[in-house]
C-alpha positions, 0 to 999 in steps of 0.5 A: 125469551124467544131469541127470534122474537127479541130480534123482531122486537128490536127491528120494530124499534124496541129497546133491550129494556122493553124486550126483557120486560115483555118476556120476563113479566114484572121484572126490573133491571139491577146490577151485579159485579161484572168481575165476579168469577164463574167457572165453566167446564171445557173438557174432561180426559186429556188436558193440555194448555198454552199461553200460561205464564205461571202455575202457582210459583212455577214459571211457565213459557207462554209459547209452550204447550204443556200437558196435565196428568193426574197422579195415583196420589190424587195430585197433578203434574205439569209435563213439558214438550219433552215429557219431563215434569215441570216444577213440583206436583200440585194439589187440586185444583191446579190453576195456570194463568196469565191472569190474577185470580184473587178471591172472587175477582179476575184481572185478565192479562193474557189469554190461554189456549186449550188445544182442540177446544178454544182460547179463553180469558181468565185462568184454567183450573185442573182437577182429576176427573175421577176416571183417570183423566183431568177436567179443564175449567175456565175460571173467568170474570162474569162479563168476559164469560158473557162476551163468549156467550152472546155471539154463540147464542145469537147471530152477531149481525142482529140488531143491537137491542136484541144483542143487548137483551141477550147479554142481560139474559145470559148474564142473569142466567149464569148467576142464577143457575148451577150444574153443581159440578165438582169445581165448576158452575156451568157447562160450555154447551146447551146444557147451560148456555153456549160459550165459545170463549175468545173465538166467539167474540165480535165487536158487535157482541162485545159492544152489547156486553159493554153497554149492559155492563153488569146488568141483570134481571130481577124480580122482587129485588132478587135475580130471576132465572132467565130461560131463553130459546130460539123460537116460540112459534108465536107464544111462550109458555108458563114454566110449569107446563114446560117441565111438569113438577116445576113451580109456577114463577110469576115472571115465567108466564106465557106471553104473545110473541108477535115477531117470532118469525123475524129473520127467516126463523126456520123454527117458526113453522114446519109440518111433517106427514106420515102414513098411518102405519108409520104413525102407529109404529111410533105411538107403540103402546100409546095406541089401542088397535088401529089408529083413527086420530089424535085429539088435543084435549088440554092446552097450556097458556099457548097452544102447546099440548098438555093432554091429548087423546089417541083414538084407536079402533080398540079404544082411546088412550089419554097421553101427555104432550111430552109423551107425544113429543117423544113418540114423534121426535118433536122438538116441542109440544106446540103441535096439532095432529090431523088424520086425513083418509081418502078413497077414490071409487065410482067417480067420487072421493070419499073419506074423513078428516079427524078431528074434523068439524062439520061445515069446514071447507075443503078443496078438491085438487088434481095433479096435472102439468107437474102441479096441483090445481083446485077443481072444486070445493065442498064442506065436511059433514058430521064426524069430518066425513066428506064426499065429492064427485071428481070431474074425470080420471086422474090423480086427486087429493083434498086440501083442508085446514092448510093441510094436504090429504093423500093423493089417490088415483084409479090404480090406488084406491085407498090411502091414509095419512097422519099429518101433524104440524107443530108450532114452536117455542127452542126452544126453550124456553120447547124446544126452547131446549134439546137436552137431558137433565133434571126435572127443572134443568139448568139449560134453557133452550136445551131443556126446552127441547128448543134449538138456539138461535145460534144453532145454524149448527143445527138451534138450540134447536131446537125444536121445531115448533111448526105450523102448517104451510100456507096455501098458495093463492092459486090453490085456494 
């Protein structure tokens, strides 16, 4: 699910049920126990807390801040403000709470604070972290956890249907993935999904969680993994094309995302321009000789790159979309690459566009009075070559396929630029996602190398999926 796309659908009157059905094909909604416990890693190293009233049978003062220390024996000790131990030593896990945790159910009564981290519902559990410190885990009911997720993943001012879709997707994701930690199931960041605890809760997102209480996405009667990400660039992707080696899943197939640009989506389109020498340095061993250009030879369900050819003066290399993404630091493989070379000599601009199709229109522009102005146009010839007379002395460039070529003048006769434009997914579900992890990672956005919609921080990245900017009408 694209978060910006979901917002766009909500603005067009779609319900959260129809939004989820669009992005997760062939699925249905069911319910799970909203009070089931999930365990989220909050911190490792130093451990402290306040707000607790009990640690086992040891009574604690809610207003006091305590620290937890790992002993050489493997047990844990609670230390008071004066540095004195409070109560006996404890076997791991040590649970401190103002709540009752019984089996797989949490009954919350107070909130607990981890200084420097946040305030949380549920219970805090502590274990030695294996490096001399202590890991802090929040054992919290599923829907209280989702209250701390929704506003961390999506702006709380967005339309209610989008927030409801996010709540169901996040709830389903929480119970269908695990990071396999020692005593915890999820991280509190984009390695799983963003979780801000009580500090992230808002009336609007709480309402979305309450209105979808316990609801999850299922396929063939079973909970279905619900990857999500900030922006798709207009089309999501089949899961096996996002993570090579992943098994195809019928509900995780690429679909059109017509409203992905809603809300001023900063990831929906972008472009970047490089000199050929800079592009060649980034390509490194992927390039043979001097760079001529890059041609995409295989796309996924969307325009994302599966395979491409890097053409150099000494030969051609076949590379994956992921290799190009890594070389250029893109946040997604939803990208296109165009090389434009330009020379100005003897009153003519000449050069080539790679890849370029004969008959494609290009515009000749000159720079004057602080802006670019169109002064002529023609069509590319064979192999993308072009040639056009200029009206007089000045600085010129060509513009084609919504891309600007390098500027040239009589004092600078040769220039070449590699311009690439990447159209995104936060990507996640590429991103959708940002992140490290196994071949089939547990983080949607992070793993999609896509930023999250909530990342004004920067989202989930996320990964910029960009399209070339549209030409200004006066430059057409």
